[in-house]
BALO-333348 format. One record per residue (C-alpha): x, y, z. Coordinates in steps of 0.05 Angstrom, whole numbers, plus 5000, padded with zeros to 4 digits. Last residue first. Example, Ala and Ser with C-alpha at 12.3 -4.5 7.8 and 13.67 -1.06 7.14 Angstrom:
<sites>
527349795143;524649105156;
</sites>
This chain:
<sites>
489747215131;495446855107;499147325068;499847075000;494647494962;493848125005;501548095010;502648194945;498048834945;503049114994;507748774957;505949194895;505049884929;510949904963;515549724914;511950294845;514950704920;522550494907;523850914862;530850754854;537951224855;543451094807;549950854819;550050394750;552349814789;548249934853;542550024808;543849344790;543449054846;537949504880;532749284808;533948514830;531248774916;526149124893;521248504901;526248264977;524248924994;517549154972;516148295005;517448645076;514349105106;507448815073;508748095092;510148325170;502348725166;499348145144;498347835208;497448405250;489948535207;487148465152;484149255153;491649235189;494049115112;491049825084;493250265148;500550045131;499050255068;498050885085;504050945124;508050525077;505551195026;507951705082;514351385089;516151465021;514451954999;517952285068;524851985018;529051335026;535451435004;537851085065;545451355063;543551775124;538151445165;532551945187;528751675128;529550915153;527651155227;521551485196;520250755153;519350425210;513551055244;511551065176;510050205189;508750165256;504250785256;499550565203;497549905244;496250305290;492450675253;488950005230;488249575283;484450165311;479450265251;478849445251;477349495328;472150055311;465649615329;459050145337;457749785270;456350445238;461350795270;465950355266;464650315179;464450965182;471551055217;473950605173;471550825102;473751525127;480351285145;482051035075;479451635038;484252035083;490651555070;487251504990;486552474998;493052525036;497552094974;494952274929;496253054960;502852804978;506152634903;510552214914;518852344873;522852154833;520452444784;517051894724;518351294767;516051594839;509351854778;508251204760;508850904828;503251254849;498551404785;499650604808;498950534876;491551104885;486050534845;489749914882;490250344941;483550564957;480349884921;483149624987;480150125026;473849964982;474349144997;476549395074;470149765078;466349145060;465948845112;468748065132;473747825119;472847005093;478947015068;474446614997;470847234999;478547805020;480447414951;474147454909;473848174918;480948354912;480947864842;474348354824;478748894823;484348704792;479648474741;476549064739;485349534737;486549064685;481249104631;483250034659;490449944641;488449584576;483450074554;488250774566;494550294535;489250184465;488749574443;
</sites>
């Protein structure tokens, strides 16, 4: 099976899985599904670029973030209820701010691309409610721990973007909603 076909089928199955998870958890709104589909479809691109180039493309993150906030703003305007938009913005600021503090530490190795991606994923996690945000903040570190230990021995850098995306998607699956 060609790689592009396998990737396409995998994304389609994951899209259905996200829809079913949100439906089973009784998380309301097509907006939440649309936000998570933005994360699902931009995440593999961001992860692949981070692995290959050790940087996260600002343009891709900016477009994904604009799409997320446009979706949430449209939902708020149509329903006259901006709570989900406010929670998503606050979660975005919380995760982005936390990662900015980590990036400012000289020895953290965290870059500004990771900060921007954390803010984007914080917004997506915020659509699920505050319960999901701590899961999305902690899971990337748990997922990256084995690779970080190996890299520590070899003394080379770790692309953290893939773990951020995987941690957010795992939080969607495992956080109590």
